[in-house]
NUDRENMI-415035 format. One record per residue (C-alpha): chain; residue in three letters; x, y, z. Coordinates in Angstrom, 2 decimals, decimal comma, m for minus. Example, Ala and Ser with C-alpha at 12.3 -4.5 7.8 and 13.67 -1.06 7.14 Angstrom:
- mol type c1 c2 c3
- A ALA 12,30 m4,50 7,80
- A SER 13,67 m1,06 7,14
// end
This chain:
- mol type c1 c2 c3
- A MET 3,18 m26,99 m79,71
- A PRO 2,87 m23,35 m79,14
- A SER 0,59 m24,04 m76,14
- A ALA 3,20 m26,30 m74,45
- A ALA 5,90 m23,46 m75,08
- A ILE 3,71 m20,91 m73,32
- A SER 3,06 m23,27 m70,36
- A CYS 6,81 m23,95 m69,86
- A LEU 7,38 m20,10 m70,09
- A LEU 4,76 m19,47 m67,34
- A LYS 6,21 m22,08 m65,05
- A LEU 9,66 m20,65 m65,50
- A ILE 8,43 m17,14 m64,70
- A LEU 6,70 m18,59 m61,44
- A VAL 9,91 m20,45 m60,34
- A SER 11,92 m17,50 m60,94
- A GLY 9,55 m15,24 m58,91
- A THR 9,46 m17,65 m56,09
- A VAL 13,25 m17,69 m56,01
- A TYR 13,56 m13,99 m56,06
- A THR 10,83 m13,69 m53,15
- A ALA 12,68 m16,19 m51,06
- A ALA 15,84 m14,45 m51,65
- A SER 14,44 m10,94 m50,94
- A GLY 12,85 m12,49 m47,73
- A ASP 16,15 m13,75 m46,45
- A GLN 17,86 m10,48 m47,29
- A LEU 15,28 m8,56 m45,17
- A HIS 15,62 m11,07 m42,27
- A ASP 19,50 m10,48 m42,37
- A ARG 18,92 m6,72 m42,32
- A GLN 16,44 m7,06 m39,35
- A LEU 18,93 m9,27 m37,35
- A GLN 21,62 m6,89 m38,18
- A VAL 19,68 m4,01 m36,78
- A LEU 18,92 m6,10 m33,64
- A GLY 22,52 m6,76 m33,08
- A GLU 23,35 m3,01 m33,62
- A VAL 20,70 m1,96 m31,07
- A VAL 21,92 m4,42 m28,36
- A SER 25,56 m3,45 m28,81
- A GLY 24,99 0,16 m29,27
- A PRO 22,26 2,14 m27,38
- A ALA 21,19 m0,92 m25,15
- A ARG 24,86 m1,92 m24,42
- A GLY 25,26 m3,19 m20,88
- A ARG 21,40 m3,51 m20,25
- A PRO 19,77 m6,84 m19,50
- A LEU 17,35 m7,99 m22,14
- A THR 14,19 m9,93 m22,24
- A LEU 13,45 m11,44 m25,78
- A HIS 9,77 m12,06 m26,49
- A LEU 9,70 m14,32 m29,57
- A ASP 6,38 m14,70 m31,45
- A ALA 5,40 m18,31 m31,45
- A ALA 4,51 m17,91 m35,16
- A LEU 8,18 m17,22 m36,03
- A PRO 9,82 m20,28 m37,76
- A ALA 12,17 m22,14 m35,74
- A ASP 15,09 m21,22 m38,04
- A VAL 14,29 m17,46 m37,64
- A GLN 14,19 m17,84 m33,68
- A GLN 17,57 m19,81 m33,79
- A ALA 19,08 m17,02 m35,92
- A VAL 18,01 m14,40 m33,45
- A LEU 19,49 m16,27 m30,57
- A GLU 22,82 m16,65 m32,60
- A VAL 23,25 m12,87 m33,10
- A GLU 26,63 m12,04 m31,62
- A ALA 25,48 m9,22 m29,58
- A VAL 22,48 m10,95 m28,15
- A ARG 24,68 m14,02 m27,17
- A ARG 26,85 m11,72 m25,27
- A ALA 24,24 m9,79 m23,49
- A PRO 22,45 m11,10 m20,24
- A ARG 19,14 m12,05 m21,48
- A LEU 15,97 m14,04 m20,75
- A THR 14,00 m15,58 m23,74
- A MET 10,31 m15,92 m23,63
- A SER 7,52 m17,27 m25,96
- A LEU 4,86 m14,99 m26,82
- A SER 1,59 m16,56 m27,87
- A LEU m2,16 m16,30 m27,58
- A ASN m2,44 m19,63 m25,86
- A HIS m4,57 m19,00 m22,66
- A SER m5,03 m22,57 m21,50
- A HIS m5,37 m22,96 m17,80
- A GLU m4,30 m26,52 m17,65
- A GLN m0,64 m25,84 m18,55
- A ARG 1,42 m22,70 m18,00
- A SER 3,24 m21,27 m20,98
- A ARG 7,00 m20,85 m21,05
- A GLN 6,54 m17,05 m20,58
- A GLU 4,54 m17,58 m17,44
- A ALA 7,11 m19,99 m16,07
- A ALA 9,95 m17,78 m16,83
- A THR 8,30 m14,63 m15,42
- A ALA 7,46 m16,47 m12,25
- A SER 11,16 m17,42 m11,68
- A LEU 12,19 m13,63 m11,93
- A PRO 12,63 m11,60 m8,75
- A ARG 9,58 m9,43 m7,98
- A GLY 9,87 m6,37 m10,05
- A ALA 12,75 m7,48 m12,29
- A SER 10,76 m7,58 m15,40
- A SER 9,58 m3,98 m14,80
- A SER 12,87 m2,74 m13,91
- A SER 13,88 0,73 m15,45
- A SER 17,19 m0,78 m16,78
- A MET 15,74 m3,92 m18,38
- A LEU 14,89 m3,74 m22,31
- A HIS 12,06 m5,91 m23,51
- A VAL 12,32 m6,66 m27,26
- A VAL 9,21 m8,21 m29,03
- A LEU 10,06 m9,94 m32,31
- A TRP 7,01 m10,88 m34,43
- A PHE 5,67 m11,33 m38,06
- A THR 2,22 m9,74 m37,71
- A PRO 1,68 m7,00 m35,08
- A GLN m1,30 m8,10 m32,90
- A PRO m2,70 m6,02 m29,90
- A GLU m3,76 m9,31 m28,29
- A LEU m0,11 m10,26 m28,02
- A LEU 0,69 m7,05 m26,33
- A GLN m2,12 m7,45 m23,95
- A ALA m0,60 m10,81 m22,82
- A LEU 2,91 m9,15 m22,49
- A TRP 1,65 m6,29 m20,34
- A LEU m0,34 m8,69 m18,14
- A HIS 2,74 m10,80 m17,17
- A CYS 5,77 m8,39 m17,63
- A LYS 4,54 m4,69 m17,35
- A PRO 7,73 m3,46 m19,29
- A ARG 8,84 0,02 m18,98
- A ASN 11,35 m0,01 m21,98
- A LEU 9,89 m1,89 m24,98
- A LEU 11,28 m2,34 m28,47
- A LEU 9,05 m3,76 m31,12
- A LEU 10,96 m5,44 m34,18
- A ASN 8,73 m6,31 m36,89
- A MET 10,14 m9,34 m38,69
- A GLY 7,38 m9,32 m41,45
- A SER 6,68 m7,04 m44,48
- A ILE 3,58 m5,35 m42,92
- A PHE 4,10 m1,70 m41,84
- A GLY 2,20 m2,19 m38,62
- A ALA 3,19 1,12 m36,77
- A GLU m0,42 1,75 m35,70
- A VAL m0,08 m1,02 m33,09
- A LEU 1,83 1,75 m30,97
- A ARG m1,61 3,08 m30,26
- A ALA m2,80 m0,06 m28,49
- A GLU m4,20 0,39 m25,00
- A ALA m1,94 m2,19 m23,63
- A LEU 1,04 0,06 m24,31
- A SER m0,38 3,08 m22,31
- A GLY 1,74 2,30 m19,46
- A VAL 5,04 2,01 m21,17
- A GLU 7,51 4,77 m20,52
- A LYS 10,07 4,11 m23,33
- A LEU 8,43 2,73 m26,51
- A VAL 9,89 2,33 m30,12
- A LEU 9,01 0,20 m33,13
- A ILE 11,43 m0,55 m35,93
- A GLY 9,74 m1,73 m39,11
- A HIS 9,57 m1,20 m42,70
- A LEU 9,52 2,44 m43,94
- A SER 6,56 3,50 m46,03
- A THR 7,24 4,09 m49,82
- A GLU 6,66 7,82 m49,43
- A ALA 9,54 7,93 m46,81
- A ASP 12,24 5,91 m48,57
- A GLN 12,60 4,22 m52,01
- A ASP 14,77 1,44 m50,61
- A PRO 12,46 m1,63 m50,16
- A ASP 14,78 m2,93 m47,33
- A ALA 15,08 0,29 m45,36
- A LEU 13,79 0,19 m41,76
- A GLY 12,48 3,06 m39,95
- A VAL 12,30 3,93 m36,24
- A TYR 8,63 4,88 m34,90
- A THR 7,27 6,14 m31,76
- A VAL 4,15 7,56 m30,34
- A LEU 3,46 10,86 m28,32
- A PRO 0,35 9,94 m26,27
- A PHE m0,52 13,78 m25,87
- A SER 0,24 14,93 m29,26
- A THR m2,38 15,29 m31,99
- A GLY 0,28 13,84 m34,47
- A GLY 0,00 10,24 m33,19
- A VAL 2,55 7,94 m34,52
- A GLN 5,85 9,72 m35,54
- A LEU 8,80 8,64 m37,71
- A LEU 12,05 9,45 m35,90
- A GLY 14,01 8,57 m38,86
- A PRO 15,37 5,70 m40,95
- A TRP 17,56 3,44 m38,96
- A ARG 21,21 4,45 m38,98
- A ARG 23,44 3,21 m36,27
- A GLU 25,32 6,71 m36,12
- A SER 21,77 8,37 m35,77
- A PHE 20,71 6,12 m32,96
- A GLY 24,01 5,47 m31,07
- A SER 22,72 6,43 m27,63
- A TRP 19,82 5,40 m25,41
- A GLU 18,36 8,88 m25,47
- A ALA 18,44 9,07 m29,21
- A LEU 16,67 5,70 m29,69
- A PHE 14,23 6,25 m26,79
- A PRO 13,31 10,08 m26,66
- A ASP 11,07 11,53 m24,17
- A ARG 7,56 10,71 m25,40
- A PHE 6,12 13,31 m22,97
- A PRO 7,91 16,55 m23,72
- A SER 4,78 18,41 m23,24
- A PHE 1,15 17,53 m22,00
- A GLU m0,18 19,80 m24,81
- A GLY m2,64 21,41 m22,49
- A TYR m4,20 18,28 m21,20
- A THR m6,39 18,57 m18,16
- A PHE m5,48 16,45 m15,23
- A HIS m8,39 15,50 m12,74
- A LEU m6,75 15,48 m9,29
- A ALA m8,05 13,61 m6,39
- A THR m7,80 16,06 m3,40
- A TRP m9,14 17,11 m0,02
- A MET m8,77 20,74 0,81
- A ASN m8,04 20,08 4,41
- A ASP m4,31 19,76 4,41
- A TYR m2,74 22,92 6,10
- A PRO m0,51 24,51 4,79
- A TYR m0,30 22,50 1,54
- A LEU m3,84 22,59 0,28
- A TYR m6,93 24,09 1,84
- A ARG m9,93 26,35 0,99
- A ARG m9,67 29,95 1,13
- A ASN m12,82 30,05 3,25
- A LYS m15,39 27,77 4,40
- A THR m17,81 28,38 1,49
- A SER m15,26 28,50 m1,26
- A SER m14,43 25,49 m3,54
- A GLN m11,18 27,16 m4,61
- A GLY m7,92 25,86 m3,10
- A THR m4,85 27,62 m1,86
- A GLY m1,62 26,67 m0,24
- A ILE 1,96 25,48 m1,20
- A THR 0,52 22,74 m3,34
- A ILE m1,35 25,18 m5,41
- A LYS 1,73 27,45 m6,01
- A VAL 3,64 24,32 m7,10
- A LEU 0,99 23,05 m9,46
- A ASP 0,51 26,67 m10,99
- A SER 4,29 26,68 m11,60
- A LEU 4,33 23,10 m13,16
- A SER 1,31 23,87 m15,25
- A VAL 3,12 26,57 m17,12
- A LEU 6,26 24,64 m17,45
- A LEU 4,66 21,28 m18,76
- A ASN 1,78 22,84 m20,38
- A PHE m1,25 21,19 m18,58
- A SER m4,37 22,35 m16,63
- A TYR m5,88 20,69 m13,56
- A THR m9,22 20,16 m11,68
- A LEU m9,46 19,58 m7,89
- A THR m12,10 18,04 m5,64
- A VAL m13,05 19,65 m2,51
- A GLU m13,41 16,44 m0,52
- A PRO m13,58 12,61 m1,40
- A PRO m17,06 11,03 m1,07
- A GLU m15,97 8,90 1,91
- A LEU m14,57 11,93 3,95
- A VAL m11,22 10,10 4,52
- A TYR m7,87 10,86 3,22
- A ALA m6,77 7,31 2,23
- A GLY m7,35 3,82 3,58
- A LYS m8,91 0,46 2,81
- A VAL m12,49 m0,52 3,95
- A ASN m13,44 m4,20 3,33
- A GLY m10,37 m4,61 1,17
- A SER m11,15 m1,65 m1,19
- A TRP m9,36 1,78 m1,29
- A VAL m11,53 4,70 m0,28
- A GLY m10,82 8,44 0,03
- A THR m8,42 10,30 m2,35
- A LEU m6,50 7,13 m3,13
- A GLY m9,65 5,46 m3,76
- A MET m10,68 7,69 m6,59
- A VAL m7,18 7,29 m8,21
- A TYR m7,32 3,39 m7,79
- A ARG m10,71 3,37 m9,53
- A LYS m9,38 5,48 m12,41
- A GLU m11,83 8,32 m11,59
- A LYS m8,79 10,48 m11,11
- A ASN m5,41 10,85 m12,54
- A PHE m3,35 11,36 m9,33
- A THR m3,60 12,91 m5,86
- A ILE m1,45 15,76 m4,68
- A ASN m2,39 15,18 m0,93
- A MET 0,81 13,82 0,50
- A PHE 1,07 10,62 2,59
- A TYR 3,71 8,35 4,05
- A VAL 4,88 5,23 2,03
- A THR 3,25 2,07 3,42
- A PRO 3,52 m1,44 1,84
- A GLU m0,14 m1,31 0,69
- A ARG 0,41 1,93 m0,95
- A TRP 3,52 0,86 m2,62
- A THR 1,85 m2,13 m4,02
- A ASP m1,07 m0,36 m5,52
- A PHE 0,30 3,02 m6,38
- A ASP 3,33 4,92 m7,69
- A PRO 4,67 7,29 m5,20
- A SER 6,19 10,51 m6,54
- A ALA 9,74 11,86 m5,68
- A TYR 9,58 12,79 m2,01
- A TRP 8,57 16,52 m1,07
- A SER 10,08 16,44 2,36
- A PHE 10,45 14,43 5,54
- A HIS 7,76 14,99 8,16
- A ASP 7,43 13,66 11,73
- A ILE 4,27 12,93 13,60
- A ASP 5,03 14,17 17,11
- A VAL 3,48 14,27 20,59
- A PHE 2,62 17,79 21,80
- A LEU 2,04 18,60 25,57
- A LEU 1,63 21,39 27,96
- A ALA 4,96 22,48 29,44
- A PRO 4,81 22,05 33,24
- A GLN 4,51 25,27 35,14
- A PRO 7,68 26,20 37,26
- A PHE 7,61 25,49 40,90
- A PRO 6,26 28,24 43,16
- A MET 8,80 30,93 44,24
- A SER 8,18 30,00 48,00
- A THR 9,70 26,55 47,56
- A ASN 12,97 28,04 46,27
- A LEU 14,08 28,54 49,93
- A LEU 13,85 24,83 50,61
- A ARG 15,04 23,40 47,29
- A PRO 18,79 24,06 47,74
- A PHE 18,92 21,13 50,02
- A THR 17,22 17,79 49,63
- A PHE 14,95 16,45 52,46
- A GLY 17,78 14,40 53,92
- A VAL 20,21 17,19 54,10
- A TRP 17,57 19,32 55,85
- A ALA 16,85 16,62 58,43
- A THR 20,59 16,31 59,01
- A VAL 20,91 19,93 59,61
- A VAL 17,95 20,02 61,93
- A THR 19,07 17,00 63,84
- A SER 22,55 18,32 64,21
- A LEU 21,15 21,64 65,57
- A ALA 19,11 19,69 68,12
- A VAL 22,00 17,33 69,34
- A ALA 24,20 20,58 69,66
- A MET 21,86 22,40 71,69
- A SER 21,10 19,42 74,00
- A SER 24,80 18,75 74,25
- A CYS 25,37 22,36 75,31
- A LEU 22,61 22,40 77,78
- A VAL 23,82 19,16 79,42
- A LEU 27,51 20,53 79,57
- A GLU 26,20 23,73 81,10
- A LYS 24,34 21,80 83,84
- A THR 27,29 19,33 84,66
- A GLY 30,38 21,49 84,01
- A GLY 29,32 25,09 84,51
- A ALA 31,02 27,15 87,19
- A ARG 29,16 27,58 90,31
- A GLY 27,64 30,94 91,25
- A LEU 27,08 31,80 87,62
- A ALA 23,69 31,98 86,02
- A ARG 22,98 29,08 83,83
- A PRO 21,97 29,98 80,17
- A SER 18,54 29,15 78,91
- A ALA 17,66 27,05 75,94
- A THR 16,73 30,40 74,02
- A SER 20,25 31,86 74,66
- A VAL 21,94 28,63 73,59
- A TRP 19,96 28,42 70,32
- A LEU 20,77 32,04 69,53
- A GLN 24,55 31,30 69,93
- A LEU 24,32 28,19 67,72
- A HIS 22,09 29,97 65,25
- A HIS 24,54 32,69 64,68
- A GLY 26,75 30,35 62,56
- A LEU 23,93 29,08 60,51
- A VAL 22,82 32,49 59,34
- A GLY 26,35 33,85 58,67
- A GLN 26,61 36,01 61,73
- A SER 29,61 36,42 63,86
- A VAL 30,00 35,40 67,42
- A PRO 29,89 38,56 69,74
- A ALA 32,39 37,30 72,20
- A LEU 34,18 34,16 72,89
- A PRO 32,91 32,11 75,87
- A ARG 35,03 31,94 79,01
- A ALA 34,75 28,06 79,43
- A PRO 37,30 26,03 77,62
- A TRP 34,96 23,35 76,42
- A GLN 32,69 26,03 75,01
- A ARG 35,58 27,42 72,82
- A VAL 36,63 23,82 71,60
- A PHE 32,96 23,33 70,67
- A LEU 32,70 26,51 68,81
- A ALA 35,92 25,61 66,98
- A ALA 34,10 22,54 65,66
- A TRP 30,73 24,06 65,13
- A LEU 31,54 27,11 63,17
- A PRO 33,39 25,37 60,35
- A CYS 30,32 23,10 59,95
- A CYS 28,23 26,18 59,83
- A LEU 30,42 27,69 57,11
- A VAL 30,00 24,65 54,85
- A ILE 26,33 24,60 55,26
- A THR 25,89 28,18 54,52
- A THR 28,25 28,29 51,52
- A ALA 26,48 25,33 50,04
- A TYR 23,10 26,69 50,69
- A THR 23,99 30,14 49,28
- A GLY 25,59 28,67 46,04
- A ASN 22,63 26,25 45,39
- A LEU 20,07 29,19 46,01
- A VAL 21,88 31,44 43,47
- A GLY 21,84 28,50 40,95
- A ILE 18,05 27,92 41,45
- A LEU 17,16 31,58 41,27
- A SER 19,27 31,94 38,02
- A SER 17,79 28,79 36,26
- A PRO 14,18 28,27 37,25
- A ALA 13,24 24,71 37,62
- A TYR 10,36 23,00 36,05
- A PRO 8,68 19,62 36,84
- A ARG 10,16 16,83 34,73
- A ARG 8,74 16,37 31,38
- A LEU 7,37 13,29 29,92
- A HIS 9,22 11,34 27,35
- A THR 6,97 8,37 26,64
- A LEU 3,27 7,87 26,34
- A GLN 3,03 5,03 28,77
- A THR 1,20 7,30 31,32
- A SER m0,32 10,01 29,15
- A PRO m3,76 10,08 27,39
- A THR m3,51 11,11 23,75
- A ALA m5,70 13,46 21,74
- A THR m5,35 12,42 18,17
- A SER m6,81 14,30 15,25
- A ASP m8,44 12,44 12,43
- A THR m5,57 12,97 10,14
- A ALA m2,91 11,28 12,24
- A GLY m5,31 8,87 13,60
- A SER m5,42 6,77 10,46
- A LEU m1,62 6,43 10,54
- A ILE m1,12 5,34 14,01
- A LYS m4,12 3,09 13,83
- A ASN m2,30 0,38 11,76
- A PRO 0,67 m0,59 13,77
- A PRO 0,14 m3,29 16,43
- A ASN 0,39 m1,23 19,49
- A SER m1,93 0,11 22,19
- A LEU m1,51 3,81 21,41
- A TYR m4,61 4,02 19,21
- A ARG m6,72 2,05 21,60
- A LYS m5,43 4,42 24,41
- A GLY m6,10 7,73 22,56
- A ASP m9,17 9,58 21,99
- A LEU m10,05 10,53 18,33
- A PHE m11,33 14,00 18,09
- A PRO m13,39 15,01 14,92
- A GLY m11,38 18,35 14,30
- A SER m8,42 20,54 15,17
- A GLN m10,31 22,64 17,59
- A ALA m11,39 19,96 19,70
- A ALA m7,96 18,18 19,81
- A VAL m6,13 21,40 20,60
- A GLY m8,61 22,41 23,23
- A ALA m8,25 19,14 25,02
- A MET m4,48 19,54 24,81
- A LEU m4,56 23,09 26,17
- A ALA m6,81 22,08 29,00
- A GLY m4,01 19,56 30,14
- A THR m6,15 16,57 29,90
- A HIS m4,56 15,04 26,79
- A ALA m1,53 14,99 24,56
- A LEU m1,77 16,12 20,88
- A VAL m0,62 13,74 18,23
- A GLU m0,39 15,24 14,84
- A TYR 2,02 16,22 11,87
- A THR 4,60 18,53 13,56
- A TYR 4,09 21,35 11,08
- A ILE 0,24 21,31 11,27
- A ALA 0,32 21,26 15,05
- A ARG 2,64 24,09 15,02
- A LEU 0,30 26,15 12,85
- A TRP m2,65 25,20 15,14
- A LEU m0,81 26,27 18,08
- A GLN 0,48 29,39 16,57
- A SER m3,16 30,38 15,90
- A TYR m3,76 30,41 19,79
- A PRO m1,42 33,27 20,88
- A GLN m2,70 33,16 24,45
- A ALA m1,91 29,45 24,80
- A PRO 0,37 28,39 27,62
- A SER 3,87 27,08 26,91
- A TRP 3,98 23,67 25,25
- A TYR 6,82 21,14 24,27
- A ILE 7,33 18,30 22,00
- A MET 8,41 14,90 23,01
- A ARG 11,97 14,19 22,34
- A GLU 11,35 11,09 20,07
- A PRO 8,93 11,38 17,14
- A LEU 6,05 9,07 17,21
- A LEU 6,50 8,43 13,47
- A THR 8,80 9,91 10,83
- A GLY 9,25 9,61 6,96
- A SER 9,12 11,10 3,52
- A ILE 5,80 12,34 2,14
- A HIS 4,84 11,71 m1,45
- A CYS 1,99 12,31 m3,84
- A TYR 0,61 9,11 m5,49
- A PHE m0,11 8,14 m9,06
- A ARG m1,84 5,34 m10,76
- A ARG 0,31 2,04 m10,78
- A HIS 2,61 2,20 m13,90
- A THR 1,82 5,75 m14,96
- A PRO 4,46 6,31 m17,88
- A TRP 4,71 10,16 m17,55
- A LYS 5,12 10,28 m13,65
- A HIS 8,76 10,97 m14,14
- A LYS 7,82 14,55 m15,62
- A PHE 6,42 15,41 m12,16
- A ASP 9,29 13,54 m10,22
- A ASN 11,86 15,60 m12,01
- A SER 10,18 18,97 m11,19
- A PHE 9,48 17,79 m7,54
- A ARG 13,22 16,96 m7,27
- A ARG 14,26 20,27 m8,58
- A LEU 12,08 22,08 m5,99
- A VAL 13,47 20,00 m3,22
- A GLU 16,99 20,57 m4,23
- A GLY 16,39 24,20 m4,60
- A GLY 15,28 24,23 m0,95
- A LEU 11,50 25,11 m1,23
- A PHE 10,36 22,36 1,16
- A ARG 13,13 22,50 3,69
- A SER 13,73 24,91 6,56
- A GLY 15,36 28,20 5,15
- A PRO 14,28 31,77 4,16
- A ARG 12,18 30,69 1,30
- A TRP 10,25 28,21 3,26
- A GLU 9,82 30,47 6,24
- A ALA 8,57 33,25 3,91
- A LEU 6,19 31,14 2,14
- A ARG 4,86 29,67 5,31
- A GLY 4,51 33,10 6,79
- A ILE 2,42 34,21 3,77
- A LEU 0,27 31,00 4,06
- A PHE m0,15 31,63 7,72
- A GLU m1,66 35,02 7,27
- A GLU m4,01 33,64 4,87
- A LEU m4,84 30,86 7,45
- A THR m5,60 33,24 10,23
- A GLN m8,05 35,07 8,08
- A LEU m10,37 31,97 7,62
- A SER m13,75 32,35 9,12
- A ASP m13,86 29,01 10,67
- A ARG m10,65 29,23 12,53
- A GLY m10,13 30,51 16,12
- A GLY m7,29 32,68 17,55
- A LYS m6,92 35,22 14,87
- A GLY m4,40 37,25 16,81
- A SER m0,89 37,53 15,55
- A GLY 0,83 35,95 18,40
- A GLN 4,52 35,00 18,72
- A ALA 6,01 33,06 16,04
- A VAL 6,65 29,47 16,94
- A GLY 10,20 28,70 17,78
- A SER 11,25 32,23 18,77
- A ASP 10,52 31,32 22,42
- A THR 12,72 28,43 23,54
- A ARG 10,03 27,24 25,88
- A ARG 7,49 26,84 23,15
- A GLY 8,00 23,82 21,04
- A SER 11,26 22,80 22,57
- A GLY 12,00 19,65 24,28
- A ASP 14,97 20,07 26,62
- A GLY 16,71 22,97 24,94
- A PRO 18,72 25,85 26,52
- A ALA 17,33 27,61 29,52
- A PRO 15,29 30,74 28,85
- A PRO 17,04 34,07 29,48
- A LEU 16,53 35,57 33,00
- A THR 13,80 38,14 33,43
- A LEU 12,55 40,15 36,33
- A HIS 10,07 37,54 37,17
- A HIS 13,02 35,14 37,91
- A LEU 15,17 37,63 39,85
- A GLN 12,51 38,69 42,16
- A GLY 13,21 35,72 44,45
- A ALA 16,53 37,34 45,48
- A PHE 14,61 40,29 46,76
- A TYR 12,20 37,84 48,57
- A VAL 15,23 36,11 50,12
- A LEU 16,75 39,62 51,13
- A GLY 13,45 40,62 52,67
- A LEU 13,25 37,45 54,66
- A VAL 16,87 37,77 55,98
- A TRP 15,98 41,36 57,19
- A VAL 12,92 39,96 58,97
- A ALA 14,87 37,14 60,42
- A GLY 17,68 39,33 61,54
- A GLY 15,12 41,71 62,98
- A CYS 13,56 38,90 64,97
- A VAL 17,02 37,81 66,20
- A LEU 17,88 41,27 67,23
- A LEU 14,50 41,68 69,11
- A MET 15,01 38,41 70,93
- A GLU 18,67 39,32 71,87
- A ILE 17,48 42,64 73,36
- A LEU 14,56 41,00 75,26
- A THR 16,88 38,29 76,52
- A HIS 19,49 40,92 77,69
- A ARG 16,81 42,86 79,42
- A HIS 15,46 39,81 81,12
- A GLN 19,08 38,74 82,27
- A THR 19,72 42,28 83,62
- A SER 16,63 42,51 85,50
- A ARG 17,15 38,99 87,24
- A GLY 20,67 39,98 88,14
- A ARG 19,43 43,28 89,76
- A TYR 16,78 41,70 91,86
- A SER 19,19 38,89 92,83
// end
């Protein structure tokens, strides 16, 4: 009898314990679903959701999650999260992800919510493989603490990361209390408790998802660089491994602000900036892609291949790749006397003069008075020539037909001389240059190895037509020799040409060959890239990388360092690029007049004096000849 009573008592205790456990479990689930609704309707309000439901969750729990009022009202996508890696049939998660637009699952606005009973790093690996979320909330529906899962390698690329789970007994005495946890990757503290969940404490997105990278805590970043990028990054001299330039000044400022250090590489092993060889990235981007380096600060344009495999930073500035050519030399001064009229006008004037002379001679022979000496061809030419050189007629002729002829001839001479004088003044005031090229259809190009990799990819004939030079001196030398056009980044080519102060005048083609923004490149899905983006954006908004006093001052300092390099030619100071409108200008305003331009007027004056003296001498000789003939006759 006593044994039977004891047995009944034990059964009663076990049944009551089971009922209590089930009741407490239901109460915990209700609390967790309430927190989920508060998150969706609070800090995540208006954001699209992707719910990842652990396949181990009971069906009633999954249904309860979907029936939460805030979840029902939010735009969402529901996926099943499991460890089933069968290749015969796609899981629901893979099918749903495949139906999403490209990049939608990793959008910066979408919140991914994972609900599970037991935290498993393998589930997170599958999640990252298919979705690559930027904002991730882990909601632990079980009773296990599980905050250490935040350290999983699969979550290293998540930018915003939070786990809501049970509070430890030391943190709170309430067994149903839930805490908010995150992890600071560069902090020695590891997983950190943000506090117990209270809706008023985490009412905003920034409160629930704080910055996980407030500081890099002295971390050393290894940068993939090539110190051959003037004026951004280059070596102080040929034998030094220490870099200098605008990029170094920026990095030094950011390293103090964000608390990090860095290392540089002098050159990549393949000796190329960036590109693919046999389908693999090489150069500076190759080191980043192979995870040998954290990121590169050599800047490049954005291309589809780079966009797919890397994360570009916020743009530094917009740069062009232009075509530089020698400016054509002005026409010789001797041609200025002929250029006021075209060939057709000159032919018309000469023909008119010849016809007038012939007409006068014919009229003299047929209608001249008898007994008078007939004028010679020279005297007729002198009479007609007076009007063309702006001289007056000494005396009116006696014959009426001659007076009528002069009345028609002299106004024509006035029009011709006025037009010639006006055009001549304009030519002497604005020296003419041969027409400049505006396309590369008829010009060989000299391409440096920097720009050659960029113009190599488009399907055009420019790369096949151009000559690739190994360095700047060879490319600039070919351009200054007049045999090639130089294709290079605008700012780099300007610095190169500025280091040759004795170089002839040059100009840039009107249309750039390529234009776009330049960026640094990080590994794909780098969660702390936004820290550098924000800093770069502030520098751009502050005007450091744009044309202005700060940029010109910084560029001037760097150019002084550049001209001191032992492996560079043309160490003279030279004239600053852009101060002379003929240097580096396309079809800009005409240069100011100098004595060199005005000396043509003195040449014309001298020629007029010589011509006038010759005419006077011919008149004297003609007069003496006629006088002597009249005396002997």
